[in-house]
C-alpha positions as CSV (number, residue, x, y, z in Angstrom):
1,M,-2.6,-13.3,-116.8
2,I,-2.5,-12.3,-120.4
3,K,-5.7,-11.2,-122.2
4,K,-6.3,-12.4,-125.6
5,S,-8.1,-9.6,-127.7
6,L,-8.5,-9.1,-131.6
7,T,-5.9,-7.1,-133.0
8,L,-7.0,-4.7,-135.9
9,V,-5.7,-6.9,-138.9
10,E,-7.7,-9.8,-137.5
11,L,-10.9,-7.4,-137.5
12,I,-10.5,-6.2,-140.9
13,L,-9.9,-9.5,-142.2
14,S,-13.1,-10.8,-140.6
15,I,-15.0,-7.7,-141.6
16,A,-13.7,-8.4,-145.3
17,L,-14.6,-11.9,-145.3
18,L,-17.9,-11.7,-143.8
19,S,-18.5,-8.5,-146.5
20,L,-17.7,-11.2,-149.2
21,I,-19.9,-13.7,-148.0
22,L,-22.9,-11.0,-147.8
23,L,-21.8,-9.6,-151.0
24,G,-22.0,-13.2,-152.9
25,A,-25.5,-14.0,-150.9
26,A,-26.9,-10.8,-152.2
27,S,-25.6,-11.4,-155.7
28,F,-27.2,-14.8,-155.6
29,S,-30.5,-13.2,-154.5
30,Y,-30.6,-10.4,-157.2
31,G,-29.7,-13.2,-160.0
32,S,-32.4,-15.5,-158.7
33,M,-34.9,-12.2,-158.6
34,E,-33.9,-11.3,-162.2
35,M,-34.6,-15.0,-163.3
36,L,-37.9,-15.3,-161.7
37,K,-38.7,-11.9,-163.3
38,S,-37.7,-13.4,-166.8
39,S,-39.7,-16.5,-166.1
40,Q,-42.8,-14.6,-165.2
41,R,-42.5,-12.2,-168.3
42,M,-41.9,-15.7,-170.5
43,A,-45.1,-17.3,-168.8
44,D,-47.2,-14.5,-169.3
45,V,-46.6,-14.5,-173.1
46,F,-47.3,-18.1,-173.4
47,N,-50.3,-18.0,-171.3
48,E,-51.4,-15.6,-173.8
49,R,-50.4,-17.5,-176.7
50,N,-52.4,-20.3,-175.3
51,L,-55.6,-18.5,-174.5
52,I,-55.3,-17.1,-178.4
53,L,-55.0,-20.8,-179.7
54,D,-57.9,-22.1,-177.4
55,Y,-60.2,-19.4,-178.3
56,I,-59.1,-20.0,-182.3
57,G,-59.4,-23.5,-181.9
58,R,-62.6,-23.8,-180.4
59,Y,-64.4,-21.9,-183.2
60,V,-62.4,-23.5,-186.2
61,H,-63.7,-27.0,-184.7
62,Q,-67.2,-25.8,-185.1
63,A,-66.6,-24.2,-188.1
64,V,-69.1,-25.1,-191.1
65,G,-69.1,-24.6,-194.7
66,D,-68.7,-26.1,-198.2
67,V,-67.1,-24.9,-201.6
68,N,-70.0,-22.4,-202.1
69,N,-70.5,-21.1,-198.6
70,P,-66.8,-21.0,-197.1
71,G,-66.5,-21.6,-193.4
72,I,-63.4,-19.5,-192.9
73,Q,-62.7,-16.5,-194.5
74,V,-59.4,-14.4,-194.2
75,R,-59.1,-10.9,-195.3
76,A,-57.1,-7.7,-194.7
77,V,-59.0,-4.9,-192.8
78,G,-57.5,-1.7,-192.0
79,G,-53.6,-2.4,-191.0
80,G,-54.4,-6.1,-189.9
81,N,-55.8,-9.2,-190.5
82,V,-59.3,-10.9,-190.0
83,I,-60.2,-14.4,-189.7
84,D,-63.9,-14.8,-189.8
85,I,-65.4,-18.2,-188.8
86,R,-68.9,-19.4,-189.5
87,I,-70.6,-21.4,-186.9
88,D,-73.8,-23.1,-186.8
89,P,-75.3,-22.7,-183.4
90,H,-78.8,-24.0,-184.3
91,N,-77.5,-27.3,-185.8
92,T,-78.9,-26.9,-189.3
93,P,-76.4,-28.2,-191.3
94,A,-78.3,-27.7,-194.7
95,D,-79.5,-24.2,-193.7
96,Y,-76.7,-21.3,-194.0
97,T,-79.0,-18.7,-193.5
98,D,-79.3,-19.0,-189.6
99,D,-75.3,-19.4,-189.5
100,E,-73.6,-16.8,-187.4
101,W,-69.8,-15.5,-187.9
102,V,-67.0,-15.0,-185.1
103,S,-64.3,-13.0,-186.2
104,F,-60.5,-12.4,-185.0
105,F,-58.8,-9.2,-185.7
106,C,-55.1,-8.7,-185.1
107,S,-53.6,-5.0,-185.4
108,T,-50.2,-5.2,-186.3
109,G,-50.0,-1.5,-185.4
110,T,-51.5,-1.4,-182.2
111,H,-50.4,-5.3,-181.5
112,L,-54.2,-6.0,-180.3
113,F,-55.7,-9.3,-180.8
114,V,-59.5,-9.1,-180.5
115,Y,-62.2,-11.4,-180.7
116,Y,-65.5,-10.5,-181.9
117,P,-68.8,-12.7,-180.9
118,P,-71.4,-13.6,-183.1
119,R,-73.5,-10.9,-184.3
120,S,-71.0,-8.0,-183.7
121,S,-69.4,-5.6,-185.8
122,L,-65.5,-5.0,-186.3
123,N,-65.5,-2.3,-183.9
124,L,-63.6,-2.2,-180.7
125,I,-66.5,-1.6,-178.6
126,N,-68.1,-5.0,-179.6
127,G,-64.9,-6.7,-179.3
128,H,-63.0,-8.5,-176.3
129,V,-59.1,-7.8,-176.5
130,I,-57.4,-11.0,-175.9
131,S,-53.9,-9.7,-176.1
132,T,-51.9,-6.5,-176.3
133,R,-48.7,-8.4,-177.4
134,V,-49.5,-9.8,-180.8
135,T,-47.0,-8.5,-183.7
136,N,-47.9,-10.9,-186.2
137,F,-50.9,-13.2,-186.9
138,N,-51.5,-15.0,-190.0
139,F,-53.7,-18.3,-191.4
140,T,-52.2,-20.2,-194.3
141,I,-53.8,-23.2,-195.8
142,P,-51.2,-25.9,-196.8
143,A,-51.7,-27.0,-200.5
144,M,-51.0,-30.4,-199.7
145,N,-54.1,-31.3,-197.8
146,P,-56.4,-28.2,-197.1
147,S,-59.7,-30.1,-196.5
148,A,-57.8,-31.2,-193.1
149,R,-55.9,-28.3,-191.2
150,I,-55.1,-24.5,-191.5
151,V,-51.7,-23.2,-190.0
152,T,-51.6,-20.3,-187.5
153,H,-48.7,-18.2,-187.9
154,L,-48.5,-16.2,-184.6
155,T,-46.0,-13.8,-182.9
156,L,-46.1,-12.6,-179.4
157,I,-43.5,-10.1,-177.4
158,D,-43.9,-9.2,-173.8
159,N,-43.7,-5.4,-174.7
160,P,-44.2,-5.0,-178.6
161,L,-42.8,-1.3,-178.2
162,A,-39.4,-2.4,-176.9
163,A,-36.7,-4.1,-178.4
164,I,-36.6,-7.7,-178.2
165,D,-34.2,-9.6,-175.5
166,Q,-35.2,-12.9,-174.3
167,H,-34.6,-12.2,-170.7
168,S,-36.4,-8.9,-170.2
169,N,-38.6,-8.7,-173.2
170,P,-39.3,-12.3,-174.5
171,Q,-40.9,-13.1,-177.9
172,I,-42.3,-16.3,-179.2
173,L,-43.0,-17.3,-182.5
174,L,-45.3,-20.0,-183.3
175,V,-46.3,-22.0,-186.3
176,Q,-49.1,-24.2,-185.0
177,P,-51.3,-26.7,-187.5
178,I,-55.0,-26.8,-186.3
179,T,-56.5,-30.0,-187.5
180,F,-60.6,-30.2,-188.4
181,T,-62.5,-32.8,-190.2
182,S,-65.8,-30.9,-190.8
183,L,-64.6,-28.0,-193.0
184,A,-63.9,-30.0,-196.3
185,H,-63.1,-27.6,-199.2
186,S,-64.6,-24.7,-197.1
187,I,-62.1,-22.3,-196.6
188,N,-61.5,-19.3,-198.8
């Protein structure tokens, strides 16, 4: 009776074939994990962008003012831009003396985007940090129809201190109009 056994060549070929299959599976798994991490970083940046736009949009839609008492003011302060928005929580449109201001400060040096609620000074203790990823923030008022919208220019990056790479350090550039109806001629 003849016994059938594996030869050394067959054993080496089977190990090599199994190694190729496992290497392919490991490579696929690693690539999938890197894609997942990249997608998660991009989603984090998009979520912060949406949070910033929600905050700004909420107050721009509530802004009140007129030609002599602007509802939105844009100013430069200490290495960044401040957007002040006048709101009327007491619903007294003819009386601007009881209005309150909310402010948004973006520091390009520290990459902070901070919300300051009514009755607070521009002091980091009083503010709520919304994002630490903002590299640029600005408002513009289109010359063609200034009474109907403002345009937000916003740039966020996952890690502002590292080089931009769409996979490991994504950057989002956004030019977003915010339309309103209550602020005719009230932007300064």
